[in-house]
NUKOL-74240 format. One line per field, with one value per residue (C-alpha): residue number from 1; x, y, z. Coordinates in steps of 0.2 Angstrom, whole numbers. Each point is the difference from the previous one (the first is absolute). Example, Ala and Ser with C-alpha at 12.3 -4.5 7.8 and 13.67 -1.06 7.14 Angstrom:
2
resi	1  2 $
c1	62  6 $
c2	-22  17 $
c3	39  -3 $
//
This chain:
446
resi	1  2  3  4  5  6  7  8  9  10  11  12  13  14  15  16  17  18  19  20  21  22  23  24  25  26  27  28  29  30  31  32  33  34  35  36  37  38  39  40  41  42  43  44  45  46  47  48  49  50  51  52  53  54  55  56  57  58  59  60  61  62  63  64  65  66  67  68  69  70  71  72  73  74  75  76  77  78  79  80  81  82  83  84  85  86  87  88  89  90  91  92  93  94  95  96  97  98  99  100  101  102  103  104  105  106  107  108  109  110  111  112  113  114  115  116  117  118  119  120  121  122  123  124  125  126  127  128  129  130  131  132  133  134  135  136  137  138  139  140  141  142  143  144  145  146  147  148  149  150  151  152  153  154  155  156  157  158  159  160  161  162  163  164  165  166  167  168  169  170  171  172  173  174  175  176  177  178  179  180  181  182  183  184  185  186  187  188  189  190  191  192  193  194  195  196  197  198  199  200  201  202  203  204  205  206  207  208  209  210  211  212  213  214  215  216  217  218  219  220  221  222  223  224  225  226  227  228  229  230  231  232  233  234  235  236  237  238  239  240  241  242  243  244  245  246  247  248  249  250  251  252  253  254  255  256  257  258  259  260  261  262  263  264  265  266  267  268  269  270  271  272  273  274  275  276  277  278  279  280  281  282  283  284  285  286  287  288  289  290  291  292  293  294  295  296  297  298  299  300  301  302  303  304  305  306  307  308  309  310  311  312  313  314  315  316  317  318  319  320  321  322  323  324  325  326  327  328  329  330  331  332  333  334  335  336  337  338  339  340  341  342  343  344  345  346  347  348  349  350  351  352  353  354  355  356  357  358  359  360  361  362  363  364  365  366  367  368  369  370  371  372  373  374  375  376  377  378  379  380  381  382  383  384  385  386  387  388  389  390  391  392  393  394  395  396  397  398  399  400  401  402  403  404  405  406  407  408  409  410  411  412  413  414  415  416  417  418  419  420  421  422  423  424  425  426  427  428  429  430  431  432  433  434  435  436  437  438  439  440  441  442  443  444  445  446 $
c1	84  -4  12  -4  14  -2  15  4  -8  4  -9  -9  11  -5  2  15  9  8  20  9  1  -20  -2  10  -6  -17  1  11  -15  -12  9  -3  -21  -10  -10  -17  -8  -13  -9  -5  -18  5  7  -15  -11  10  -1  -19  0  9  -9  -13  10  2  -19  3  17  -5  -3  13  12  -8  2  18  0  -5  12  15  -4  -3  18  7  -3  13  10  16  0  5  -8  -17  3  2  -14  -14  10  -2  -17  -3  5  -13  -13  5  3  -13  12  12  0  20  10  17  10  21  16  18  14  6  -5  12  -3  -13  -18  -9  -18  -4  -17  -14  -20  -9  4  15  9  19  7  2  -20  -11  -16  -5  11  12  3  14  0  15  -1  15  13  12  18  4  -19  -7  -16  -19  -18  -3  -19  -6  -18  -6  -10  9  11  -5  -8  9  -12  6  16  1  -9  15  12  -9  -1  19  1  -10  11  16  -6  -6  13  13  -10  0  18  3  -10  4  19  -5  -10  14  15  -8  -15  6  -19  -8  -6  -18  -2  -19  5  13  -9  -16  13  9  -18  -5  17  3  -20  -2  16  -8  -17  11  5  -15  -10  11  -4  -18  0  9  -11  -16  8  4  -17  -7  12  -5  -18  -2  -6  1  -11  5  -13  2  2  -5  13  -9  7  -2  -4  -17  -3  3  5  17  6  0  12  -1  0  2  -13  3  -14  1  9  -11  11  18  7  2  18  3  -6  15  12  -3  2  17  4  -1  6  -17  0  0  -11  -14  2  0  -13  -11  6  -5  -18  -1  6  -12  -14  4  -16  -10  9  -5  10  9  3  18  3  12  8  14  15  15  19  1  -14  6  17  -9  -2  -15  -8  4  -7  -16  -2  -2  -18  -5  3  14  -7  -13  11  9  14  -1  16  -1  12  -3  9  18  10  16  5  -6  8  -7  -17  1  8  -17  -11  7  -6  -21  3  8  -19  -10  -2  2  9  -9  8  -9  -2  9  4  -2  19  17  1  -16  10  16  -12  -5  18  7  -16  -7  -18  -14  -12  3  -12  -2  0  -18  12  1  -17  -6  -8  10  -16  6  19  11  16  -9  -5  18  7  -13  4  18  -3  -13  12  14  -10  -4  16  6  -17  -9  -18  -5  -14  -7  -4  -13  -13  -12  -9  -7  11  17  -6  -2  17  8  -9  5  18  0  0  -6  -5  -8  -6  -9  -16  -8  1  -3  4  8  -12  0  -5  -18 $
c2	-76  13  -6  6  -2  1  6  -13  4  -6  -15  -3  -5  -19  -1  -13  0  -13  -1  -4  -17  -1  8  -9  -17  6  6  -17  -9  9  -1  -18  4  6  18  -1  12  3  -4  11  -3  0  15  8  -8  6  19  -3  -6  14  12  -11  1  20  -1  -12  5  0  -18  -5  8  -10  -15  5  1  -17  -6  6  -7  -18  2  -2  -19  0  15  -14  2  16  -4  -3  16  11  -9  5  18  2  -6  11  15  -4  -3  17  11  -2  9  -14  -13  -6  -2  -7  0  1  -4  1  -4  19  17  0  -17  -4  -2  -19  -2  -12  2  5  3  5  9  10  8  2  17  7  -2  14  -5  2  6  -6  1  -4  -2  -5  -13  4  13  -13  4  -19  -3  6  -4  8  -2  2  6  4  7  1  16  14  3  -7  13  9  -11  -15  3  5  -16  -10  5  -5  -17  -2  4  -17  -7  3  -5  -15  -7  6  -11  -15  -1  4  -14  -12  3  -4  -13  -7  2  1  -9  -12  -3  0  16  -10  -4  4  4  12  7  4  6  12  8  3  8  8  6  13  9  -4  7  17  2  -4  12  13  -5  1  15  11  -5  4  17  5  -8  14  13  -3  -3  16  -11  10  13  15  6  19  3  18  12  14  16  -3  19  0  -18  1  -9  8  -17  -19  -14  -11  -20  -14  -17  -16  -10  -19  -4  13  -8  3  17  14  -1  -18  4  13  -10  -14  11  4  -16  -6  18  7  13  16  -7  -4  18  8  -9  5  19  1  -7  14  15  -6  5  18  6  -7  7  21  12  6  -17  -8  -18  -9  -17  -11  -5  -9  6  -12  7  20  -1  -11  13  -8  5  20  -3  -7  15  11  -4  12  17  0  9  -10  -16  -7  -13  -10  -12  -13  -5  -17  0  1  15  -6  16  17  11  -10  2  18  4  -9  9  14  7  -6  10  15  -2  3  -19  -4  -13  -7  -14  -13  -10  11  -4  -19  -4  12  -4  12  14  -4  4  14  8  -4  3  18  -7  13  -11  -10  -16  -5  -19  -7  -8  18  4  -13  4  17  5  -12  -1  14  -8  -1  17  5  -7  6  19  -1  -5  13  14  -6  0  16  5  -7  7  -16  -6  -13  -12  -13  -20  -9  12  -12  10  16  1  -3  12  13  -4  3  15  9  -7  12  -16  10  -17  -17  -15  -17  -10  13  15  -12  -19  -3  0  -1  16  4 $
c3	-144  15  14  18  13  18  11  13  21  15  4  17  13  0  -17  -1  -17  -10  1  -17  2  4  -18  -9  6  -2  -19  -3  7  -9  -17  -2  -1  -13  4  -1  -13  -7  -19  -13  5  18  -1  -7  13  12  -6  0  19  3  -4  10  14  1  3  16  5  20  -2  -11  13  15  -11  -4  18  4  -14  8  16  -6  -8  15  1  -13  6  -1  -19  -7  -17  6  11  -17  -10  14  3  -22  1  13  -10  -13  9  9  -16  -12  -14  1  -12  4  18  2  12  -4  11  -1  12  3  -6  -14  -7  -15  7  -4  -3  13  -1  -9  -1  -16  -15  1  -18  -2  7  -15  -8  -3  8  19  15  13  16  10  19  8  13  10  6  7  -9  -2  -7  -18  -5  -7  0  -18  -5  -19  -5  -17  -5  10  13  19  9  16  11  -6  -1  19  5  -11  10  17  -12  -2  19  2  -13  7  17  -6  -11  14  12  -11  -2  18  7  -14  5  19  -4  -8  9  19  2  -14  -7  -19  -5  -2  18  2  19  -3  -14  12  14  -14  -7  21  2  -15  -4  12  -11  -17  7  5  -19  -7  11  -7  -16  2  12  -14  -14  11  6  -19  -5  13  -6  -20  4  9  14  15  9  9  15  9  18  1  10  12  7  18  6  -11  -7  -17  -14  -8  -7  -5  5  -15  6  -12  0  -8  -7  10  16  13  15  -7  4  -12  4  -3  -20  0  8  -11  -15  5  4  -18  -8  -4  17  -10  -16  14  10  -17  -6  16  0  -20  7  13  -11  -11  10  7  -12  12  18  3  -8  15  7  -1  -4  12  -8  7  -7  5  -2  -15  -8  6  -9  -16  -17  -2  15  -4  -19  10  11  -15  -2  15  7  7  18  1  1  16  1  15  3  15  13  -4  -17  5  -11  -6  -8  7  -12  -15  8  3  -17  -7  11  -5  -14  3  17  -11  -10  18  1  19  10  15  13  6  16  7  19  -3  0  -1  -19  -2  10  -12  -14  5  5  -18  -10  9  -4  -3  11  15  1  18  -1  10  13  5  -2  8  16  0  10  15  0  6  -10  -17  4  4  -15  -11  8  -3  -20  0  4  -11  -14  4  1  -16  -10  1  0  13  -7  12  -5  6  9  7  15  3  15  -10  -13  14  8  -16  -3  18  -6  -14  -13  -19  -10  5  -8  8  1  11  -12  -16  -5  -19  -12  -19  -8  -6 $
//
């Protein structure tokens, strides 16, 4: 038996956890019930169904979402909540043959099997693999979601998904216990009151949807990364004095939701713990196409500070000649530790990789980036470039940044050039590089 253990993580702010008394009462109540297990023939059929589910995961995830939302009708009964969550686990993870929830009144106390679905072997069995996901990091409550698969370890994608499902289970159980207590002690009404059940469903629905949405979003992003589903387009960067292309900025594109901003994808990935994975997937995809670019053109890739300090990022950059790579750090992602960031970039810059600060002039953070990181290129934000030909305030601020860049040996690159007049104004100010729709739009490589 191969057992994977996942360390506890902080759950979402709206996750109300079980108290020790609530956990003990639920465990005692459920000990009288007979957990549902499959027979040998049912387990075999379940394995065949799992293989079928893997070919229609999207449909199963939608079915699981509807099932969990329907479980709100029974939210006052923890047993039904657990049964529904475990059934959803088998639907979402095709390799799973069984799942269970364990509860214990305290972290030091023994765990008690509260509910099980499917086929689970003993802990010391030889076949399959087992994953344990903690339901709560609360000091006075201990619990776990246990999932077992037959035929090899559970994939990393499914492990990430189970973390999110564990949050759903913890939130649902805690809410069920808390609402049941309030019902008994304050409202004095029975758990089966349909009016109260409907009220609870309407109240708790948004919370469960947020948890479930996070689980499905994590699964979708992980699938996108694993299958290479994202695309990259390239926007030319020109030398303004001769309007000649000298480089390209790589920009990620996603296969669906065209009206959804690109930044939202990366923000959502960061929220579910996949921000670095998604960024590195986009960078790897961009660098894999560098052979299609002119040999004397550089390629610029966007990276957040969190990804820049990852050892995996330095490894990723080894795929290209350092002189052709420009790393763009944006002001929109906060830097918690400038020393760690500069140390992580020092080795790359020593080999010839250039550093650019994106969105300069859009806010104070970008100026702090310039002062702390000493970049090779400073990119004027589109908010400065737009109407710079007619706005003296924008010209004055751009002139100051251009003079500063000259003092520190950096090069100015203007973003968002959208008219001939803006281009001419930037040329007169001495801006060396530029990009924008007036010059060329982002497009796939030929």
